[in-house]
Every structure is written in structure tokens, then in C-alpha cells.
Backbone as XML, in Angstrom:
<?xml version="1.0"?>
<chain id="A" units="angstrom">
  <residue number="1" name="UNK">
    <atom name="N" x="0.520" y="-1.456" z="-0.174"/>
    <atom name="CA" x="0.019" y="0.174" z="0.285"/>
    <atom name="C" x="0.771" y="1.334" z="-0.489"/>
  </residue>
  <residue number="2" name="UNK">
    <atom name="N" x="2.078" y="0.982" z="0.863"/>
    <atom name="CA" x="3.081" y="2.348" z="0.481"/>
    <atom name="C" x="3.299" y="2.593" z="-0.620"/>
  </residue>
  <residue number="3" name="UNK">
    <atom name="N" x="3.996" y="1.680" z="-1.167"/>
    <atom name="CA" x="4.349" y="1.522" z="-2.758"/>
    <atom name="C" x="3.297" y="2.407" z="-3.378"/>
  </residue>
  <residue number="4" name="UNK">
    <atom name="N" x="1.751" y="2.175" z="-3.519"/>
    <atom name="CA" x="1.066" y="2.916" z="-4.164"/>
    <atom name="C" x="0.836" y="3.998" z="-3.941"/>
  </residue>
  <residue number="5" name="UNK">
    <atom name="N" x="1.223" y="4.346" z="-2.587"/>
    <atom name="CA" x="0.758" y="5.942" z="-2.230"/>
    <atom name="C" x="1.948" y="7.037" z="-2.792"/>
  </residue>
  <residue number="6" name="UNK">
    <atom name="N" x="3.063" y="6.119" z="-3.003"/>
    <atom name="CA" x="4.247" y="6.914" z="-3.737"/>
    <atom name="C" x="4.156" y="7.032" z="-4.643"/>
  </residue>
  <residue number="7" name="UNK">
    <atom name="N" x="3.937" y="6.159" z="-5.718"/>
    <atom name="CA" x="3.398" y="6.344" z="-6.837"/>
    <atom name="C" x="2.532" y="7.399" z="-7.361"/>
  </residue>
  <residue number="8" name="UNK">
    <atom name="N" x="1.630" y="6.990" z="-6.673"/>
    <atom name="CA" x="0.421" y="8.496" z="-6.578"/>
    <atom name="C" x="0.844" y="9.733" z="-6.466"/>
  </residue>
  <residue number="9" name="UNK">
    <atom name="N" x="1.551" y="10.066" z="-5.641"/>
    <atom name="CA" x="1.984" y="11.058" z="-5.253"/>
    <atom name="C" x="2.890" y="11.946" z="-6.318"/>
  </residue>
  <residue number="10" name="UNK">
    <atom name="N" x="4.092" y="11.053" z="-6.390"/>
    <atom name="CA" x="4.795" y="11.064" z="-7.645"/>
    <atom name="C" x="4.009" y="11.736" z="-9.252"/>
  </residue>
  <residue number="11" name="UNK">
    <atom name="N" x="3.273" y="10.828" z="-9.287"/>
    <atom name="CA" x="2.278" y="10.645" z="-10.467"/>
    <atom name="C" x="1.599" y="12.334" z="-10.218"/>
  </residue>
  <residue number="12" name="UNK">
    <atom name="N" x="1.101" y="12.502" z="-9.258"/>
    <atom name="CA" x="0.496" y="14.437" z="-8.988"/>
    <atom name="C" x="1.595" y="15.159" z="-9.662"/>
  </residue>
  <residue number="13" name="UNK">
    <atom name="N" x="2.724" y="15.138" z="-9.017"/>
    <atom name="CA" x="3.054" y="15.554" z="-9.255"/>
    <atom name="C" x="4.184" y="15.943" z="-11.131"/>
  </residue>
  <residue number="14" name="UNK">
    <atom name="N" x="4.016" y="14.989" z="-11.336"/>
    <atom name="CA" x="4.586" y="14.876" z="-12.863"/>
    <atom name="C" x="3.129" y="15.688" z="-13.530"/>
  </residue>
  <residue number="15" name="UNK">
    <atom name="N" x="2.136" y="15.119" z="-13.400"/>
    <atom name="CA" x="1.025" y="15.866" z="-13.773"/>
    <atom name="C" x="0.939" y="16.978" z="-13.460"/>
  </residue>
  <residue number="16" name="UNK">
    <atom name="N" x="1.113" y="17.381" z="-12.599"/>
    <atom name="CA" x="1.396" y="19.196" z="-12.241"/>
    <atom name="C" x="2.594" y="19.870" z="-13.065"/>
  </residue>
  <residue number="17" name="UNK">
    <atom name="N" x="3.411" y="19.378" z="-13.013"/>
    <atom name="CA" x="4.620" y="19.802" z="-14.160"/>
    <atom name="C" x="4.064" y="19.805" z="-15.208"/>
  </residue>
  <residue number="18" name="UNK">
    <atom name="N" x="3.574" y="19.085" z="-15.736"/>
    <atom name="CA" x="2.734" y="19.091" z="-17.435"/>
    <atom name="C" x="1.731" y="19.809" z="-17.655"/>
  </residue>
  <residue number="19" name="UNK">
    <atom name="N" x="0.740" y="20.256" z="-16.737"/>
    <atom name="CA" x="-0.249" y="21.435" z="-17.069"/>
    <atom name="C" x="0.840" y="22.820" z="-16.793"/>
  </residue>
  <residue number="20" name="UNK">
    <atom name="N" x="1.926" y="22.948" z="-15.723"/>
    <atom name="CA" x="2.771" y="23.593" z="-15.772"/>
    <atom name="C" x="3.217" y="24.207" z="-17.272"/>
  </residue>
  <residue number="21" name="UNK">
    <atom name="N" x="4.302" y="22.946" z="-17.868"/>
    <atom name="CA" x="4.765" y="23.183" z="-18.828"/>
    <atom name="C" x="3.446" y="23.730" z="-20.297"/>
  </residue>
  <residue number="22" name="UNK">
    <atom name="N" x="2.436" y="23.004" z="-20.011"/>
    <atom name="CA" x="1.445" y="23.622" z="-21.325"/>
    <atom name="C" x="0.600" y="25.037" z="-20.681"/>
  </residue>
  <residue number="23" name="UNK">
    <atom name="N" x="0.696" y="25.342" z="-19.772"/>
    <atom name="CA" x="0.452" y="27.149" z="-19.381"/>
    <atom name="C" x="1.636" y="28.019" z="-19.435"/>
  </residue>
  <residue number="24" name="UNK">
    <atom name="N" x="2.699" y="27.441" z="-19.845"/>
    <atom name="CA" x="3.798" y="28.906" z="-20.276"/>
    <atom name="C" x="4.910" y="28.738" z="-18.975"/>
  </residue>
  <residue number="25" name="UNK">
    <atom name="N" x="4.490" y="27.900" z="-17.604"/>
    <atom name="CA" x="5.564" y="28.232" z="-16.453"/>
    <atom name="C" x="7.195" y="27.474" z="-16.867"/>
  </residue>
  <residue number="26" name="UNK">
    <atom name="N" x="7.037" y="26.857" z="-17.916"/>
    <atom name="CA" x="8.764" y="25.933" z="-17.847"/>
    <atom name="C" x="8.632" y="26.052" z="-19.225"/>
  </residue>
  <residue number="27" name="UNK">
    <atom name="N" x="10.183" y="25.965" z="-19.913"/>
    <atom name="CA" x="10.325" y="25.580" z="-21.286"/>
    <atom name="C" x="10.629" y="24.203" z="-21.248"/>
  </residue>
  <residue number="28" name="UNK">
    <atom name="N" x="10.451" y="23.645" z="-22.801"/>
    <atom name="CA" x="10.583" y="22.317" z="-22.668"/>
    <atom name="C" x="11.845" y="21.483" z="-22.299"/>
  </residue>
  <residue number="29" name="UNK">
    <atom name="N" x="13.024" y="22.358" z="-22.022"/>
    <atom name="CA" x="14.401" y="21.666" z="-21.755"/>
    <atom name="C" x="13.902" y="21.414" z="-19.619"/>
  </residue>
  <residue number="30" name="UNK">
    <atom name="N" x="13.741" y="22.707" z="-19.190"/>
    <atom name="CA" x="13.458" y="22.966" z="-17.650"/>
    <atom name="C" x="12.520" y="21.694" z="-17.494"/>
  </residue>
  <residue number="31" name="UNK">
    <atom name="N" x="11.483" y="21.494" z="-17.963"/>
    <atom name="CA" x="10.308" y="20.277" z="-17.689"/>
    <atom name="C" x="11.049" y="18.889" z="-18.061"/>
  </residue>
  <residue number="32" name="UNK">
    <atom name="N" x="11.735" y="18.821" z="-19.053"/>
    <atom name="CA" x="12.707" y="17.723" z="-18.995"/>
    <atom name="C" x="13.552" y="17.215" z="-17.884"/>
  </residue>
  <residue number="33" name="UNK">
    <atom name="N" x="14.228" y="18.682" z="-17.257"/>
    <atom name="CA" x="15.089" y="17.883" z="-16.687"/>
    <atom name="C" x="14.540" y="17.566" z="-15.272"/>
  </residue>
  <residue number="34" name="UNK">
    <atom name="N" x="13.391" y="18.680" z="-14.831"/>
    <atom name="CA" x="12.273" y="18.582" z="-13.631"/>
    <atom name="C" x="11.961" y="16.957" z="-14.014"/>
  </residue>
  <residue number="35" name="UNK">
    <atom name="N" x="11.298" y="16.470" z="-14.879"/>
    <atom name="CA" x="10.592" y="15.381" z="-14.966"/>
    <atom name="C" x="11.847" y="13.976" z="-14.747"/>
  </residue>
  <residue number="36" name="UNK">
    <atom name="N" x="12.756" y="14.182" z="-15.214"/>
    <atom name="CA" x="14.049" y="13.271" z="-14.522"/>
    <atom name="C" x="14.382" y="12.823" z="-13.573"/>
  </residue>
  <residue number="37" name="UNK">
    <atom name="N" x="14.430" y="14.235" z="-12.440"/>
    <atom name="CA" x="14.661" y="14.287" z="-11.294"/>
    <atom name="C" x="13.546" y="13.526" z="-10.648"/>
  </residue>
  <residue number="38" name="UNK">
    <atom name="N" x="12.090" y="13.999" z="-11.013"/>
    <atom name="CA" x="10.668" y="12.662" z="-10.232"/>
    <atom name="C" x="11.009" y="12.048" z="-10.225"/>
  </residue>
  <residue number="39" name="UNK">
    <atom name="N" x="11.495" y="11.216" z="-11.777"/>
    <atom name="CA" x="11.420" y="9.709" z="-12.054"/>
    <atom name="C" x="12.282" y="9.384" z="-11.281"/>
  </residue>
  <residue number="40" name="UNK">
    <atom name="N" x="13.693" y="9.514" z="-11.297"/>
    <atom name="CA" x="15.065" y="9.260" z="-10.797"/>
    <atom name="C" x="15.034" y="8.535" z="-9.426"/>
  </residue>
  <residue number="41" name="UNK">
    <atom name="N" x="14.195" y="10.339" z="-8.750"/>
    <atom name="CA" x="13.603" y="9.856" z="-6.840"/>
    <atom name="C" x="12.995" y="8.711" z="-7.392"/>
  </residue>
  <residue number="42" name="UNK">
    <atom name="N" x="11.492" y="8.905" z="-7.799"/>
    <atom name="CA" x="10.489" y="7.527" z="-7.379"/>
    <atom name="C" x="11.511" y="6.232" z="-7.846"/>
  </residue>
  <residue number="43" name="UNK">
    <atom name="N" x="11.963" y="6.054" z="-8.302"/>
    <atom name="CA" x="12.843" y="5.073" z="-8.860"/>
    <atom name="C" x="13.675" y="4.359" z="-7.331"/>
  </residue>
  <residue number="44" name="UNK">
    <atom name="N" x="14.591" y="5.675" z="-7.131"/>
    <atom name="CA" x="15.280" y="5.496" z="-5.594"/>
    <atom name="C" x="14.424" y="4.912" z="-4.496"/>
  </residue>
  <residue number="45" name="UNK">
    <atom name="N" x="13.286" y="5.658" z="-4.606"/>
    <atom name="CA" x="11.956" y="5.132" z="-3.491"/>
    <atom name="C" x="11.379" y="4.097" z="-3.414"/>
  </residue>
  <residue number="46" name="UNK">
    <atom name="N" x="11.361" y="3.474" z="-4.701"/>
    <atom name="CA" x="10.759" y="2.202" z="-4.791"/>
    <atom name="C" x="11.789" y="1.052" z="-4.439"/>
  </residue>
  <residue number="47" name="UNK">
    <atom name="N" x="12.961" y="1.039" z="-5.031"/>
    <atom name="CA" x="13.780" y="0.501" z="-4.530"/>
    <atom name="C" x="14.202" y="0.350" z="-3.311"/>
  </residue>
  <residue number="48" name="UNK">
    <atom name="N" x="13.984" y="1.369" z="-2.399"/>
    <atom name="CA" x="14.319" y="1.327" z="-1.327"/>
    <atom name="C" x="13.301" y="0.772" z="-0.028"/>
  </residue>
  <residue number="49" name="UNK">
    <atom name="N" x="11.696" y="0.763" z="-0.603"/>
    <atom name="CA" x="10.801" y="0.497" z="0.071"/>
    <atom name="C" x="10.520" y="-1.073" z="-0.282"/>
  </residue>
  <residue number="50" name="UNK">
    <atom name="N" x="11.333" y="-1.652" z="-1.404"/>
    <atom name="CA" x="11.157" y="-2.870" z="-1.940"/>
    <atom name="C" x="12.291" y="-3.826" z="-0.797"/>
  </residue>
  <residue number="51" name="UNK">
    <atom name="N" x="13.615" y="-3.110" z="-0.863"/>
    <atom name="CA" x="14.473" y="-3.670" z="0.124"/>
    <atom name="C" x="14.191" y="-3.915" z="1.128"/>
  </residue>
  <residue number="52" name="UNK">
    <atom name="N" x="13.400" y="-2.632" z="1.995"/>
    <atom name="CA" x="12.726" y="-2.707" z="3.345"/>
    <atom name="C" x="11.849" y="-3.672" z="3.529"/>
  </residue>
  <residue number="53" name="UNK">
    <atom name="N" x="11.175" y="-4.201" z="2.584"/>
    <atom name="CA" x="10.475" y="-5.088" z="2.804"/>
    <atom name="C" x="10.729" y="-6.192" z="2.571"/>
  </residue>
  <residue number="54" name="UNK">
    <atom name="N" x="11.690" y="-6.730" z="1.954"/>
    <atom name="CA" x="12.463" y="-7.961" z="1.861"/>
    <atom name="C" x="13.097" y="-7.784" z="3.145"/>
  </residue>
  <residue number="55" name="UNK">
    <atom name="N" x="13.993" y="-7.092" z="3.802"/>
    <atom name="CA" x="14.531" y="-7.499" z="4.675"/>
    <atom name="C" x="13.267" y="-7.638" z="6.044"/>
  </residue>
  <residue number="56" name="UNK">
    <atom name="N" x="12.647" y="-6.994" z="6.293"/>
    <atom name="CA" x="11.267" y="-6.938" z="6.960"/>
    <atom name="C" x="11.469" y="-8.998" z="6.993"/>
  </residue>
  <residue number="57" name="UNK">
    <atom name="N" x="10.812" y="-9.138" z="5.783"/>
    <atom name="CA" x="10.569" y="-10.678" z="5.731"/>
    <atom name="C" x="11.366" y="-11.709" z="6.070"/>
  </residue>
  <residue number="58" name="UNK">
    <atom name="N" x="12.828" y="-11.662" z="5.719"/>
    <atom name="CA" x="13.773" y="-12.190" z="6.019"/>
    <atom name="C" x="14.006" y="-12.090" z="7.573"/>
  </residue>
  <residue number="59" name="UNK">
    <atom name="N" x="13.838" y="-11.037" z="8.092"/>
    <atom name="CA" x="14.373" y="-10.797" z="9.722"/>
    <atom name="C" x="13.196" y="-11.803" z="10.041"/>
  </residue>
  <residue number="60" name="UNK">
    <atom name="N" x="11.835" y="-11.716" z="9.794"/>
    <atom name="CA" x="10.797" y="-12.322" z="10.353"/>
    <atom name="C" x="10.728" y="-13.873" z="10.451"/>
  </residue>
  <residue number="61" name="UNK">
    <atom name="N" x="11.363" y="-14.224" z="9.206"/>
    <atom name="CA" x="11.432" y="-15.924" z="8.877"/>
    <atom name="C" x="12.378" y="-16.310" z="8.584"/>
  </residue>
  <residue number="62" name="UNK">
    <atom name="N" x="12.839" y="-17.194" z="9.592"/>
    <atom name="CA" x="14.737" y="-17.802" z="9.472"/>
    <atom name="C" x="14.793" y="-18.409" z="8.597"/>
  </residue>
  <residue number="63" name="UNK">
    <atom name="N" x="13.796" y="-19.174" z="7.958"/>
    <atom name="CA" x="14.039" y="-20.253" z="7.004"/>
    <atom name="C" x="14.628" y="-19.383" z="5.935"/>
  </residue>
  <residue number="64" name="UNK">
    <atom name="N" x="14.177" y="-17.830" z="5.669"/>
    <atom name="CA" x="14.496" y="-17.212" z="4.428"/>
    <atom name="C" x="16.290" y="-16.717" z="4.579"/>
  </residue>
  <residue number="65" name="UNK">
    <atom name="N" x="16.602" y="-16.756" z="6.086"/>
    <atom name="CA" x="17.727" y="-16.166" z="6.421"/>
    <atom name="C" x="18.767" y="-16.942" z="6.354"/>
  </residue>
  <residue number="66" name="UNK">
    <atom name="N" x="18.635" y="-18.557" z="6.145"/>
    <atom name="CA" x="19.353" y="-19.387" z="5.796"/>
    <atom name="C" x="19.708" y="-19.875" z="4.555"/>
  </residue>
  <residue number="67" name="UNK">
    <atom name="N" x="18.590" y="-19.079" z="3.640"/>
    <atom name="CA" x="18.853" y="-19.649" z="2.427"/>
    <atom name="C" x="19.318" y="-17.975" z="1.527"/>
  </residue>
  <residue number="68" name="UNK">
    <atom name="N" x="19.678" y="-16.869" z="2.693"/>
    <atom name="CA" x="20.232" y="-16.316" z="2.124"/>
    <atom name="C" x="21.333" y="-15.886" z="1.281"/>
  </residue>
  <residue number="69" name="UNK">
    <atom name="N" x="22.220" y="-17.243" z="2.042"/>
    <atom name="CA" x="23.939" y="-16.377" z="2.087"/>
    <atom name="C" x="24.190" y="-18.379" z="1.586"/>
  </residue>
</chain>
């Protein structure tokens, strides 16, 4: 659920950037740079969440811990 909220927040930010571009608040290169940064940030946050969940599951299940190494 947390992952879905993360993606939704970033999607709303991206849509706002698109509207700002269409309303002339950004040039296309500025929009492209900001979009790249937002998507890179989203990727980092998704990876962090996935790794944290995997660690949590491994910590809770001794069998998985033994199979990790």
C-alpha cells in the first residue's frame, strides 16, 4: 500500500509539471530536467521500499535467512 501511495504522489507531481509546461511556466528543457529528477527519485524510493520489505520478511522468517547466504 505504501508503494502505491508513493507512485500516486509522484504521478500527481508529474501531472502538475505537465500542466505547468502547457501553461508556459516551463520551457521544454526545464520540464525534461525536472521530470527526469522526479522519475529518478521515484525509482530510488521504490527500490528502498522493496529492499526494506524484503529485509523485514527475511528478519521475520528464519528459514529465509538461512537461504540468503
